[in-house]
C-alpha positions as CSV (number, residue, x, y, z in Angstrom):
1,M,102.8,125.0,98.3
2,N,100.0,122.9,98.8
3,I,100.0,118.9,99.5
4,I,97.5,116.1,98.1
5,I,97.5,113.1,99.8
6,P,95.5,109.7,98.3
7,M,95.1,107.4,100.9
8,A,91.5,105.6,99.8
9,G,92.9,102.6,99.2
10,L,91.7,99.6,101.9
11,G,95.3,98.5,102.7
12,T,94.3,94.7,102.1
13,R,98.1,93.3,102.0
14,L,98.0,94.7,105.9
15,R,95.4,93.0,107.2
16,P,94.1,92.4,110.0
17,H,95.6,95.3,111.3
18,T,93.3,97.8,108.5
19,L,90.2,96.7,109.3
20,Q,89.9,98.8,112.4
21,T,92.3,100.9,111.2
22,P,93.1,103.1,107.5
23,K,97.0,101.7,106.9
24,P,97.9,105.9,106.7
25,L,96.8,105.9,110.8
26,I,98.8,103.1,111.6
27,P,100.8,104.2,114.6
28,V,104.5,103.7,113.9
29,A,106.7,104.4,117.4
30,G,104.0,106.7,118.6
31,K,102.7,108.8,115.5
32,S,100.8,107.4,112.0
33,I,102.2,106.9,108.9
34,A,100.1,109.9,108.1
35,E,101.2,112.2,110.8
36,R,105.6,111.2,110.0
37,L,104.7,111.9,106.3
38,V,103.3,115.1,106.0
39,R,106.1,116.1,109.4
40,E,108.9,114.9,107.2
41,I,107.1,117.0,103.7
42,A,106.8,120.2,105.9
43,K,110.7,119.9,107.2
44,V,112.6,119.1,104.1
45,M,110.6,121.5,101.9
46,Q,111.6,125.1,101.2
47,Q,108.4,126.7,101.3
48,P,105.5,126.9,104.0
49,I,102.6,124.3,103.7
50,D,99.4,126.4,103.0
51,K,96.5,123.6,102.7
52,I,96.4,119.7,102.7
53,S,94.2,117.4,101.3
54,F,93.7,113.9,102.3
55,I,92.0,111.8,100.0
56,I,90.2,109.1,101.9
57,R,86.5,106.7,101.1
58,E,83.9,108.6,102.6
59,S,83.6,105.0,104.3
60,F,86.3,105.6,106.5
61,G,84.4,107.7,108.8
62,K,84.3,111.2,110.9
63,D,86.8,110.0,113.5
64,V,89.1,109.2,110.9
65,E,88.5,112.5,108.9
66,K,89.2,114.6,112.7
67,Q,92.7,112.6,113.2
68,L,93.8,114.0,109.5
69,L,92.6,117.3,109.7
70,D,94.5,117.4,113.3
71,I,97.4,116.2,111.4
72,A,97.2,119.3,109.4
73,S,96.6,121.6,112.1
74,D,99.5,120.8,114.1
75,I,101.9,121.9,111.7
76,G,99.5,125.0,111.2
77,A,98.2,124.2,107.5
78,S,94.7,124.4,106.8
79,G,93.6,120.4,106.4
80,Q,90.6,119.5,103.9
81,I,88.9,115.8,103.4
82,D,88.1,114.9,99.7
83,Y,86.7,111.2,98.6
84,Q,87.7,108.7,95.9
85,N,85.1,106.5,96.5
86,E,85.8,104.4,93.3
87,A,89.0,103.1,92.5
88,L,89.6,104.7,89.3
89,G,93.3,105.2,89.5
90,T,96.2,107.7,90.8
91,A,95.3,110.4,88.2
92,H,91.4,110.4,89.7
93,A,92.3,109.8,93.0
94,I,94.6,113.4,92.8
95,F,91.9,115.0,90.6
96,S,89.4,114.4,93.9
97,A,91.2,117.3,95.2
98,K,91.4,119.3,92.3
99,S,91.0,122.6,94.1
100,L,93.8,122.7,95.5
101,L,96.1,121.8,91.8
102,N,97.0,125.5,91.8
103,G,100.8,126.7,92.6
104,P,103.2,124.7,93.9
105,V,102.0,121.5,95.1
106,V,102.9,117.8,96.4
107,V,101.6,114.7,96.0
108,A,102.7,112.4,98.4
109,Y,101.2,108.6,98.9
110,A,100.5,107.7,102.4
111,D,101.8,104.5,102.4
112,T,105.5,106.2,102.0
113,L,108.0,106.9,104.7
114,F,111.4,108.7,103.4
115,K,114.3,110.2,105.1
116,G,116.0,112.7,102.7
117,A,117.2,116.8,102.2
118,F,114.9,117.9,99.4
119,E,116.2,120.3,97.0
120,L,113.3,122.0,94.5
121,D,115.5,123.0,91.4
122,E,113.9,126.2,89.9
123,K,114.7,125.5,86.3
124,A,112.1,122.3,86.4
125,D,108.6,121.6,86.1
126,G,108.0,119.1,88.4
127,I,110.7,116.7,90.4
128,I,110.0,112.8,91.0
129,W,111.4,110.7,94.1
130,V,113.1,108.0,93.3
131,K,115.8,105.5,95.2
132,K,117.8,102.8,93.8
133,V,116.6,99.6,94.4
134,D,117.9,95.6,93.2
135,K,114.8,95.0,91.7
136,P,113.5,97.7,89.3
137,E,110.9,94.5,87.6
138,D,108.7,95.3,90.8
139,F,108.6,99.3,90.4
140,G,107.4,101.8,88.1
141,V,111.4,103.3,87.3
142,V,112.6,106.4,85.4
143,K,114.7,106.6,82.6
144,L,117.0,110.0,82.4
145,N,119.0,111.8,79.4
146,N,122.5,113.2,79.9
147,H,121.0,116.0,81.2
148,N,120.0,114.4,83.9
149,E,116.2,115.0,83.2
150,I,113.5,112.3,83.0
151,E,112.7,111.0,79.7
152,G,110.8,108.4,80.1
153,F,108.6,106.4,82.3
154,V,108.5,102.5,82.2
155,E,106.2,100.2,84.9
156,K,107.7,97.2,86.3
157,P,110.2,96.9,83.2
158,K,110.4,92.8,82.1
159,K,114.1,94.3,80.5
160,F,116.1,96.1,82.5
161,V,115.6,100.2,81.5
162,S,116.7,101.8,85.1
163,D,117.2,100.9,88.6
164,L,115.5,104.3,90.0
165,A,112.5,103.3,91.0
166,I,109.3,105.8,91.8
167,I,108.7,106.8,95.4
168,G,105.4,107.9,95.2
169,I,106.3,111.5,95.9
170,Y,106.0,114.6,93.1
171,Y,106.6,118.1,92.9
172,F,104.6,120.3,90.6
173,K,105.7,124.4,90.1
174,K,102.2,124.7,89.0
175,G,99.5,122.5,89.7
176,E,97.4,124.0,87.0
177,Q,99.5,122.2,84.7
178,L,98.4,118.9,86.1
179,K,94.9,119.3,86.6
180,K,94.8,120.5,82.8
181,E,96.2,116.9,81.6
182,I,93.9,115.0,84.5
183,Q,91.1,116.5,82.6
184,Y,92.3,115.8,79.0
185,L,92.3,111.9,80.1
186,F,89.2,112.3,81.5
187,D,87.5,114.2,78.7
188,H,89.2,111.7,76.1
189,D,88.6,108.3,78.3
190,I,91.9,107.5,78.6
191,R,92.7,105.0,80.5
192,V,95.4,101.9,81.4
193,G,94.3,98.9,82.6
194,G,90.7,100.7,82.9
195,E,92.2,103.1,85.4
196,Y,93.1,106.9,84.8
197,Q,97.1,107.0,85.3
198,L,99.4,109.6,86.7
199,T,102.2,108.3,85.0
200,T,99.5,108.8,81.4
201,A,99.3,112.4,82.3
202,L,103.1,112.7,83.3
203,E,104.0,111.3,80.1
204,N,101.8,113.9,78.0
205,M,103.4,117.1,80.0
206,K,107.0,115.5,79.0
207,Q,105.7,115.4,75.4
208,K,105.0,119.1,75.6
209,A,108.5,119.7,76.7
210,L,108.0,120.3,80.4
211,I,111.6,119.1,82.5
212,F,111.1,116.8,85.2
213,K,113.9,116.2,87.4
214,P,114.6,113.3,89.8
215,G,114.8,113.7,93.4
216,T,116.6,111.5,95.7
217,V,116.0,110.0,99.1
218,S,118.5,108.4,101.6
219,D,115.7,105.9,102.8
220,W,112.7,105.2,101.8
221,M,110.5,102.5,103.5
222,D,107.5,101.1,103.0
223,F,104.3,99.7,104.9
224,G,103.4,97.4,102.6
225,N,102.6,93.8,104.7
226,P,103.4,93.4,108.3
227,K,106.9,91.8,107.7
228,I,108.0,95.4,106.3
229,A,106.2,97.0,108.8
230,V,107.6,95.7,111.5
231,E,111.1,96.3,109.6
232,T,110.0,99.7,108.9
233,N,109.3,100.3,112.6
234,A,112.7,99.6,113.5
235,K,114.3,101.5,110.9
236,I,112.3,104.4,112.9
237,L,113.1,103.8,116.0
238,K,116.6,104.4,114.7
239,Y,116.0,107.5,113.3
240,D,114.2,108.9,116.1
241,F,117.1,107.7,118.6
242,E,119.8,109.4,116.6
243,E,117.9,112.3,116.2
244,K,117.4,112.2,120.0
245,V,113.7,111.9,120.2
246,K,112.0,111.3,123.5
247,L,110.6,107.5,122.9
248,I,110.3,106.4,126.5
249,S,107.0,107.9,128.5
250,K,107.9,109.1,131.8
251,S,104.3,107.9,132.9
252,A,105.6,104.5,131.9
253,K,105.7,101.9,134.8
254,I,109.3,99.6,134.1
255,V,109.6,97.7,137.0
256,D,112.1,94.7,137.5
257,S,112.9,95.0,133.8
258,E,115.4,95.9,130.6
259,I,115.2,97.8,127.9
260,I,117.3,97.5,124.9
261,E,117.1,100.4,122.8
262,P,115.9,101.7,120.7
263,C,112.3,100.9,122.1
264,Y,109.3,103.4,121.9
265,I,107.6,103.0,125.2
266,A,104.1,105.0,125.5
267,D,102.1,106.6,128.3
268,G,100.5,104.7,130.8
269,A,102.5,101.8,129.3
270,E,103.4,98.6,131.9
271,I,106.5,96.6,131.4
272,I,107.2,94.0,134.7
273,N,109.7,91.5,134.8
274,S,110.3,91.5,131.2
275,S,113.1,92.2,128.3
276,V,111.8,94.5,125.9
277,G,114.0,95.8,122.8
278,P,115.8,96.5,120.9
279,F,113.4,97.8,118.1
280,V,110.3,97.4,120.0
281,S,107.5,100.1,120.0
282,L,104.5,99.8,122.8
283,G,101.2,101.8,122.7
284,K,99.9,103.5,125.3
285,G,98.0,101.5,128.1
286,S,99.5,98.4,127.3
287,S,101.7,96.0,129.4
288,I,104.2,93.1,129.3
289,E,105.0,91.3,132.1
290,N,107.3,87.8,132.3
291,S,107.9,88.3,128.7
292,R,110.8,89.0,126.1
293,V,109.9,91.0,123.6
294,E,112.0,92.7,120.4
295,N,111.8,93.6,117.4
296,S,108.1,94.3,117.6
297,L,105.2,96.7,116.7
298,I,102.4,96.4,119.5
299,Q,99.4,99.1,119.5
300,D,97.2,100.3,122.2
301,Q,95.4,98.6,125.3
302,T,97.6,95.0,124.3
303,F,98.5,92.5,127.4
304,I,101.5,90.5,126.8
305,N,102.0,87.7,129.5
306,N,104.5,85.0,129.1
307,A,105.9,85.6,125.6
308,D,109.1,85.5,123.9
309,I,108.4,86.8,120.6
310,K,110.1,88.8,118.0
311,N,109.3,90.0,114.3
312,S,105.8,90.5,115.4
313,M,103.2,92.9,114.6
314,I,100.4,93.3,117.1
315,G,97.3,95.3,117.0
316,S,95.3,97.2,120.0
317,F,93.2,95.5,122.6
318,V,94.8,92.2,122.0
319,K,95.3,89.3,124.9
320,Y,98.4,86.7,124.5
321,D,99.5,84.7,126.8
322,G,101.4,81.9,125.3
323,N,104.4,79.9,123.9
324,F,104.4,81.3,120.2
325,E,107.5,82.8,118.6
326,S,106.1,85.5,115.7
327,L,103.5,86.9,115.8
328,N,100.7,88.6,113.4
329,L,97.8,89.4,115.3
330,G,94.7,92.5,114.6
331,D,92.8,94.5,116.6
332,Y,90.8,92.2,119.4
333,S,92.6,88.9,119.4
334,T,93.0,87.0,122.7
335,L,95.1,84.0,122.6
336,E,95.7,82.6,126.2
């Protein structure tokens, strides 16, 4: 099985945190979003992973490419980097990795994290994972027939047609079929809103009697903006804690402090005369002194002093000394 991960977006809703780091490589409880996504797919799929394509912008740079290739290598797969330098739609992104559209393939967008056990229905040509949502008008949704098969796709319906939102993870039994349909969109310049869309290719495949079925997940976690990122950090910490994942490094220095679990405390971190947690992630080499911190995501080499903060997202190499309550600070910021 191959995996294709489109991640060439600029993550503008998560700025300033994505000015230095592409969104899929932002760490959450010690692992990047991309790594967590790949590991979760590898864990729940019933087939070995052969190749993984990470679709990025060439401007992301060689350091980013190396990090991504290491993610593939760590699970025993062969990694490759493919480029989408122009935003021409979801189908266009996937086609950047057309060499992997052979045999079974998973397409998973790198701003989606999930929990759930996948079951691959061998009678289906494809599976589209969905989650019930309260406001389907904000999402692309699927309509089902009486045989629990997908009969239609509707993007942000103004009137209720379904509450099953597409979460951005797809399985195709034969990647060649998807490749053929995307090529058809290019050959006939079929665009929606000026872009080549995956849903158009899926609709064409359905019209040719291919069977798509819904898959469900127990939880679907977004990383769209700092507020949601902090909420997702808390959920992941809760899951890791319940699964008995080691979250507090033995090399962390904790002096005269209270740690309210679950918390992730990385190598070389220091917590002195402080109360930290619950739901705090503290990156490598960061320190918290004389402070109270809860429900916050703090990256590497950041110094927090004299603080009482919660519900905050703080980048790497930040220096903070003050009396604010809720923060959204990007890399290399200073408040003192």
